[in-house]
N, C-alpha and C positions, 0 to 999 in steps of 0.2 A: 503472403500478406499474412498480418497476425492482425484478429480482431478482438478486443477486449470487452468485457461486459463486466460492471462492479456492481456491488449489490451491499447493503449491510450500515450505511449511514444514517444518520438522524439526531435527535435533542436527547440529550443525558444530563443526569446534575452532577457536579464536582464530586470526584471519586467513582465514580460507575464505571462500566464496562461496556464497548462496542465490541464487534468484532465484523472484519471488511471482510469480502471476499471478490476474487477476480479471477474469471474463466476466461482463458484464450482459447483460440479457435484457428481454423488455419493452416498456416504453415509453422504448427507448431515444434516442428523437429529444429528449426532456425534458432528456438528462442536459448539463449544462455543464462541470462540475468531476469530474475522478476522480481518486481518490487514495487513500493508506495514513495511517493511523494506527495508534500501538499503544500498550498498556497495560502496562505492568511490576507486578509486585506491590505493592499499596501505594502504587501511584502514580496520577496524574490520568491519563486517555488524551491523548497526543500527537499531532499533526501531525508525518507523518515527511516527505512529499512529495506536494506534490499537481501535478497537470497541467490547464490549460484546454483547452477545446475546439480553441482555435489555437497549443496546443503550449507554453504558458507554463508553465515549470515552478516550484514553489516547495519548499524544502527546509527542513529544519530544519539549524540551526549545527550539530548533533551528528553529522549525516551528510554533509554537503556533502564533496564529494569522494571520498565512497567509494560512496554509494549512488546511483544512475541510475533516474528514473522514465520510462518511455515509454507512449505509448498508441498502440492500433491503431483508427482510428474506425471502418474495414472490418469489424472482429472484435469491435468493443464491447469491447474487451480492455484494463486497464492491465496494466502489470508494475512489477515493482521489482527491479532487480539488485542485489544487495548485495555489496560486496566489502569484504576487510578486516574484517571480522566482529569485532566486540570481544565481551567477555562482558556489559558494560552494554548491548548491544543486545538480550539477552536478553528476552523480552515478548510478550504474541500481537498478532497484528498484523493489523488490522481494514480492510478495503476501504472505501473510501467513495465514494458518488458525490452531489453537487449538484445539483438541477436549476436551471434559470432563474430558478425562485419560490423557491429557497433552500431546498427539500424535502429532507433528507438520506437517505438510504439506506445499510443497513450490513450490510457480509456477516457472517457466521457466526465468523471469526476462525480464524487459524492460529498454530499455536504455534510460534514461532522460540526456538531455544536455543542459544547458544554458549556451549560449554565452555571454561576458561582452562588 
């Protein structure tokens, strides 16, 4: 099993920046992909960014050129640097890992609020 601990959410003004971190523990050798999803009130959870064990990243169109995902395999940690934040980025952000057998593990979620 994998356990995830997230940190770094908070309140920021539009145009500001935040950095999220997610540290994995447990059976981390089983992790293929690490990433971030978000869920705004009344909306479905959506992929924000993911990064494979080989460093290949995927981004939602809405965050391209503003958000950067990175991963430390040595620390079993994934980061999300969020710049030029917009009010529509307000959501609960969830760390996600997917194993080589496509099993998903979720973090507890961290609130990101962007004020206009």
